[in-house]
C-alpha positions in Angstrom: 52.3 87.8 -84.0 51.4 91.0 -85.9 48.9 90.7 -88.6 46.7 88.3 -86.7 42.8 88.3 -87.2 40.5 87.4 -84.4 36.9 86.4 -85.1 35.2 86.2 -81.8 32.1 84.5 -80.5 30.1 87.8 -80.5 30.8 88.3 -84.3 33.3 90.9 -83.8 36.7 91.1 -85.5 40.0 92.8 -84.5 43.5 92.9 -85.9 44.8 92.0 -89.3 45.1 94.2 -92.3 41.7 93.8 -93.6 39.5 94.4 -90.6 37.1 96.6 -92.6 35.7 93.9 -94.9 35.7 91.2 -92.3 33.6 93.5 -90.0 31.1 93.6 -92.9 31.1 89.8 -93.2 30.0 89.4 -89.4 27.7 92.4 -89.4 28.3 92.4 -85.6 26.0 89.4 -85.5 26.6 86.6 -83.0 24.9 84.2 -85.4 27.9 84.5 -87.7 29.7 82.2 -85.3 26.7 80.8 -83.6 28.2 81.5 -80.2 30.1 78.1 -80.5 33.4 77.9 -78.7 35.6 74.8 -78.0 36.9 74.8 -74.4 36.3 78.6 -74.4 39.3 79.3 -76.6 39.5 80.4 -80.4 40.8 78.0 -83.0 44.3 79.1 -84.0 45.0 78.9 -87.7 48.4 79.8 -89.1 48.6 80.4 -92.8 51.8 80.2 -94.7 52.6 83.7 -96.3 54.8 84.2 -99.4 55.3 87.8 -100.8 54.6 86.4 -104.4 51.2 85.0 -103.3 49.7 87.8 -101.2 46.4 87.7 -102.9 46.2 83.9 -102.4 46.8 84.4 -98.7 44.0 87.0 -98.6 41.4 84.9 -100.5 42.4 81.8 -98.3 41.8 83.8 -95.1 38.5 85.3 -96.5 37.1 82.0 -97.6 38.0 80.4 -94.2 36.6 83.3 -92.0 33.4 83.7 -94.2 32.3 80.2 -93.5 33.5 79.9 -90.0 30.9 79.1 -87.2 33.4 79.2 -84.3 35.8 81.9 -83.0 38.8 81.6 -85.1 42.4 83.5 -84.7 44.3 83.6 -88.1 48.0 84.5 -88.1 50.2 84.6 -91.3 53.6 83.0 -90.9 55.8 85.6 -92.5 59.4 84.7 -92.9 60.6 88.3 -92.5 58.7 88.7 -89.3 60.1 85.4 -87.9 63.6 86.5 -88.8 63.1 90.0 -87.1 61.8 88.1 -83.9 64.9 85.9 -84.0 63.0 82.6 -84.2 64.0 81.8 -87.8 67.5 82.1 -89.2 68.1 79.3 -91.6 69.2 80.1 -95.1 66.8 79.4 -97.9 67.6 76.4 -100.0 67.3 76.1 -103.7 64.4 73.6 -103.4 62.2 75.6 -101.1 59.4 76.6 -103.3 57.9 79.0 -100.9 59.0 81.3 -97.9 57.2 79.1 -95.4 58.6 75.6 -96.5 60.3 75.3 -93.1 58.8 78.1 -91.0 55.6 76.1 -91.0 56.9 73.8 -88.4 57.0 76.6 -85.9 53.3 76.3 -85.5 53.3 74.6 -82.0 55.9 76.9 -80.8 53.9 79.9 -82.0 50.9 78.5 -80.2 52.8 78.5 -77.0 52.5 74.6 -77.1 49.0 74.8 -76.0 45.7 73.5 -77.4 45.1 72.6 -81.1 46.2 74.8 -84.0 46.2 74.4 -87.7 48.9 75.1 -90.3 47.7 75.5 -93.8 49.5 76.7 -97.0 48.1 79.9 -98.6 47.1 78.3 -101.9 43.9 76.8 -100.2 40.2 77.8 -100.8 37.8 76.9 -98.1 34.3 75.7 -99.2 33.0 74.4 -95.8 32.9 75.5 -92.2 36.1 75.0 -90.4 34.1 73.7 -87.3 33.7 70.6 -89.3 37.4 70.0 -89.2 38.0 71.2 -85.7 35.3 68.6 -84.6 37.6 65.8 -85.8 40.4 66.5 -83.5 41.5 63.5 -81.3 43.8 64.3 -78.5 45.4 60.7 -78.8 47.3 62.0 -81.9 50.0 64.5 -82.0 49.2 65.6 -85.5 46.4 65.0 -87.9 46.5 65.5 -91.7 45.4 64.2 -95.1 47.7 61.2 -95.8 48.1 61.7 -99.6 49.8 59.1 -101.7 51.1 61.7 -104.2 53.7 61.6 -106.8 53.6 64.6 -109.1 54.4 64.0 -112.8 55.3 67.8 -113.2 58.8 69.0 -112.9 57.9 72.5 -112.1 55.1 74.1 -110.2 53.7 77.6 -109.5 55.8 80.3 -111.2 58.6 77.9 -112.3 59.7 76.6 -108.9 61.2 73.0 -108.9 58.8 70.2 -108.1 60.2 67.8 -105.7 59.2 64.2 -104.9 59.5 62.7 -101.5 57.6 60.3 -99.1 54.5 61.8 -97.5 54.5 64.8 -99.9 51.8 67.2 -99.1 51.1 65.9 -95.7 52.7 69.0 -94.2 50.6 71.4 -96.4 47.7 71.2 -94.0 48.3 69.9 -90.5 46.3 70.0 -87.2 48.9 70.1 -84.4 48.1 69.0 -80.9 50.4 71.6 -79.7 50.4 70.4 -76.0 51.4 66.9 -77.1 54.8 66.2 -75.5 56.2 64.9 -78.8 55.6 68.3 -80.4 57.7 70.1 -77.8 60.7 68.8 -80.0 59.6 71.6 -82.6 61.7 74.3 -81.0 63.1 77.1 -83.2 66.5 75.5 -82.8 65.2 72.2 -84.4 63.3 73.9 -87.1 66.3 75.9 -88.2 68.7 73.0 -88.2 66.8 69.7 -89.1 66.5 68.4 -92.7 63.5 68.5 -94.9 63.1 64.8 -94.5 63.1 64.9 -90.8 60.4 67.7 -90.8 58.1 67.0 -93.9 58.1 63.3 -93.0 57.1 63.9 -89.4 60.1 61.9 -88.3 59.8 63.2 -84.7 56.7 61.1 -84.4 55.8 57.4 -84.5 53.2 56.4 -87.2 50.5 55.7 -84.8 50.8 59.4 -83.4 49.7 60.8 -86.9 45.9 60.8 -87.2 44.3 60.6 -90.7 41.8 63.2 -92.1 39.6 62.8 -95.2 41.3 64.0 -98.5 38.4 66.4 -99.0 40.1 68.8 -96.6 43.2 68.9 -98.6 41.7 68.3 -102.2 44.8 68.3 -104.6 43.9 70.0 -107.9 45.1 67.7 -110.7 45.4 64.7 -108.4 42.0 64.0 -106.4 38.9 63.4 -108.1 35.2 64.1 -107.5 33.0 61.0 -107.9 29.6 61.9 -109.4 26.9 61.1 -106.8 29.4 60.5 -104.0 29.3 63.5 -101.5 32.3 61.9 -99.6 34.4 63.0 -102.6 33.3 66.7 -102.7 36.1 69.0 -101.7 35.8 71.0 -98.5 39.1 72.7 -99.0 40.6 73.0 -102.5 44.5 73.0 -102.6 46.0 74.6 -105.8 49.2 72.8 -105.0 50.7 73.1 -108.6 49.7 76.8 -109.0 46.5 78.8 -108.8 44.8 81.5 -110.9 46.8 84.2 -109.1 49.5 83.1 -111.4 49.0 83.8 -115.1 50.0 80.4 -116.4 47.5 78.7 -114.1 44.4 81.0 -114.5 42.6 78.3 -116.4 43.3 75.5 -114.0 40.7 73.1 -112.6 38.5 74.7 -110.0 40.2 78.0 -111.0 36.8 79.6 -111.7 35.7 79.1 -108.0 38.8 80.8 -106.8 38.3 83.7 -109.0 34.7 84.1 -107.9 35.9 84.1 -104.3 38.6 86.7 -105.2 36.1 89.0 -106.8 33.9 88.8 -103.7 36.8 89.4 -101.5 37.8 92.5 -103.6 34.2 93.9 -103.7 34.0 93.5 -99.9 37.2 95.5 -99.4 36.1 98.3 -101.9 32.6 98.5 -100.3 33.9 99.3 -96.8 36.5 101.7 -98.2 34.1 103.8 -99.9 
C-alpha cells in the first residue's frame, strides 16, 4: 500500500508522508528499536484513515512509532485507495461513522494472509511500547482483542455521527489478526464488500474459542473504562477516544484530552524542526 511507514531494526525509517520527523525520532540509532525482531519480520499495523481525522491518524502513528522497540510497518487503510485498487466497492451506509467501518476487515488480505497484523482505529493514543502487545500473541487464536462489555449512553459521537449499539461493540476497533489462520481466509474482498455489519463486527466467521482476550488497557475507552488509584493494571497503555477526541472542537476538553494535545504539539514540533 502507498503511504506505509517502515521502522526497521537499525533505527532507519522509510516510506510514508512524514519520514522527516520519524527519522529524527530514531536518530539512526539501533537502540531505538533495540534490535528486537520477531521471526525476523516487521510487525504490521494497519490504521483506519478518515479524511476528517487526518491529524488523529498522524498523532496515533507518531505515538506508536515513538515508543516502539521492535521493527514496525504502519499502513493507513484509506478507502479511496482501496477503491482505486478494486478491493473495496461497497456503498457507504448511513450508520457508518468512519470511512473504515468495513474496510478494516481487509487487514488479513492486505497482509497477504501471513503472520500477525494489527488493525486499530485512528482515534488511539499509544502510551506504551507496542512490543508489550505483540508479545501477547498466541497462535491458537484467529484474532485477539479487548472484549468490551460496552453500551454507550450517547446518541451521537465525534462530529455528530449516529451512535449505534450492538453486541461486541468496540471489539473490532483494535484487533490482532493471526492472518495465516485458516478461518481468516474467509475475509476476502468479496466477503468484506457484501457481508453485514453484524457478521463482520461480531466476528461471526469465528467460534468463540478462536477469539483471544487482551486486557482493556490496550483499548481504554474514554468515558467508560476507569483508572483505579494504586492499581497499575488499570493504567491505560492505549487510549481510545471512541466518542470523539480533541481534534474535534466539541471534544477538546474530554477526559485525557490534555495528553493527546501534548502529543500533538510534540508531533507538530518534530515536523517543523526537520522542515526548517
